[in-house]
N, C-alpha and C positions, 0 to 999 in steps of 0.2 A: 479143345486144340491145345490147352496145357500139359492135357493127360500125352496125348501126342506127342509134344517136346520133352517130356519126359522120356516116353516109350524110343524116341530116335536116338537117346545117346545110347542105348543099348544096342541098336542095329548098324553098328559102323560098317557093315559090308551090303548094305542095302543099295540096288543098284537105280531103281525104280522108285520113285515117290509119286502115287496118283491122289492128288488130296481136291479133287475139283468136285463143282457143287456144294460144297460145304462152309460154311463162314466162319472166316479167317479174322478180316477186320484188323485195326490196328493194336487190340489187346492182345489177340492172338499170334501176328504178326511177330510182336516181342516176344511170346513166350516159346515161339517156333525157331525164331533166328538164330540163339544161341545153339541149337540142336543141331540145326541142319549143316553147322561150321564143320561137325564132328565126321557127316558123310563125305568121306573124301572116296567113294566108290560110286558114289549117285552118278549115273546119266543120264539120268531123263525125271523131270521135273514139271507137273500137270498140275497147276493152281490156276483154273480155268474157272470162271464163275465163285470167287470165295470172295467179294468185297473186298477187295486189295484198293485201297486207296492210294493217296501220296504220304503219309503217316506212316500206312502201312508197308509202301514202297520203299520210303527210308531205313524200317527196321531191318527188311528183307534184304536189300543191295549189298549190304557188308556179307552178311554170309551167301549169297550168290557167288560173290565175287570170287568165294574161297573154294568152290566145288570146280576145283580144274580140270575133273575128269566130265562135268557136264557137257553131252552132245544134242541136249535137245531140251528144248525150253516152252513149255507150254504156259501163258498168263491171258489168256483172251477173256473178255467179256469181265474186265473186274472196269474200276472207277479210277486207274489209275493219275489222269489227266497229264498235264504237262512235267509239274512237280515230278512225279512218281516216276514217269517214263526218264525223266531228265535221272535221278537215280538209280532206276532198274538200267541203263544205257552205260554210266559209270561202272559198273558191275560189269554187265557184259563184254566190256572192250577189253575185258581179263582172261575172258574163256577162248583160249584160243583153240580148242578144239570143237567149239561149240558147230554144229552142223545145221541144227532147225530152230527159227524162231518161230513163234506163232504170236501177235501180240494185236490182234486186231480189237476192234470193239472197245477202245479204252479210253476214249473223251481225248485222243491227243489231237493237238492242234500243230500250226506249225513250229513254236520253238521245241516242242517233245520230238517231232518228227526228225527236225534237222539233228540235233543231241542222239539222237538212235543213230541215224545214218550216218553221220562223223564215227560213232563206234564201233558201228557195224561194218566201215571199208575197209578195214586192216584185217580181218578176221577171213583168212582163204580157205579154210575150214567149210564156210557157209554152202550150203545147198540147197534149204530153201526157206525164203523168209516170207511170211503174209503181215502185214501190219496195216496196209491202205486202205481195207474195210472196215467201216465203222468210226471210222477218225476224221474229222476234221481241217487236212491238211491245207497248205496254197498248194498251186501248182507245181512251182519250182520242187518245191519238197516232195510233191508226188512223184515227179518225175526222177529225184534222187534216188528213191526206191526203186523204180521202174529200171532206171541204172543199174542199179546194185543188183535185182532179179537177172537182169541179163547177165552180169558178170556172173552170178551163180551157176546160170545156166550152162557154161561155156565150160 
């Protein structure tokens, strides 16, 4: 991952980064985050199945926040938990061009789900959201996402 971080600094015009099913973890996220901030042309980020936990999410969130061209974010099947989801939510709310968010199977419970729903509610560009599967939110929070999905579908 450290080598990838170093390489990314040279790829400023990269539009898609798919690093799924590889180990990132906290140390990798710390190495990757500074390079990701430079990818201002990035529109698609796929980091599924990469062992991103709450600490890793805290490293990645500021970098994701700076990706103003990002339209698609896939961060499924990690272990964000609520703390990591809250960190990612704080970044996502700044992404006004985001059209797709897939963040299921991340051990998100009600606090993380509510923070994420709050972050997404003002992003008018959203077209697809996948959150509920594999997460453990209460009915009210799941209803928030169902409402968001209905708004997105219109």
